MIZAKE-924654 format. One line per 2 residues: number of its first residue (from 1); their letters; for each residue z, y, x negated of C-alpha. Coordinates in steps of 0.02 Angstrom, whole numbers. Layout:
<mitis>
NUM	a	Z/Y/X  ...
</mitis>
This chain:
<mitis>
1	xx	232/28/-167  48/10/-193
3	xx	-55/-122/-140  -189/-206/-286
5	xx	-349/-242/-223  -497/-324/-326
7	xx	-671/-306/-278  -779/-443/-347
9	xx	-946/-392/-429  -899/-183/-438
11	xx	-1071/-137/-495  -1124/-181/-319
13	xx	-991/-50/-229  -1053/11/-86
15	xx	-994/174/-36  -800/193/38
17	xx	-835/301/170  -637/257/249
19	xx	-498/146/232  -549/-5/329
21	xx	-723/-27/218  -595/-30/56
23	xx	-492/-173/165  -661/-254/226
25	xx	-755/-270/43  -576/-313/-77
27	xx	-452/-439/-83  -249/-396/-93
29	xx	-202/-467/-275  -27/-377/-299
31	xx	87/-221/-275  128/-109/-404
33	xx	319/-30/-381  400/116/-441
35	xx	619/84/-436  679/291/-436
37	xx	853/236/-476  794/142/-648
39	xx	626/254/-669  517/61/-692
41	xx	357/-3/-629  357/-163/-600
43	xx	213/-287/-532  210/-418/-412
45	xx	41/-534/-414  24/-611/-247
47	xx	-151/-721/-296  -165/-765/-488
49	xx	-319/-835/-459  -440/-676/-503
51	xx	-323/-677/-681  -349/-857/-709
53	xx	-541/-895/-678  -698/-850/-759
55	xx	-628/-675/-858  -853/-664/-845
57	xx	-815/-625/-658  -685/-498/-685
</mitis>
C-alpha cells in the first residue's frame, strides 16, 4: 500500500529532509494498492475535497 499525499501549492515546496517533513506539509488523500494475485492496481480516495474544489488550486 502506498499513501497518496497532496501538497497544496507545490510551487512553494520546501526541501524535505526527512519523513516528518513530508507528513507536516502534506495531507493524505488516498491509498494506492496492488493485488499480487490479480495483478491489478487499486485506488482508494479517503478525502475527495481536493478533487472537487477549484482545479486551479491543484
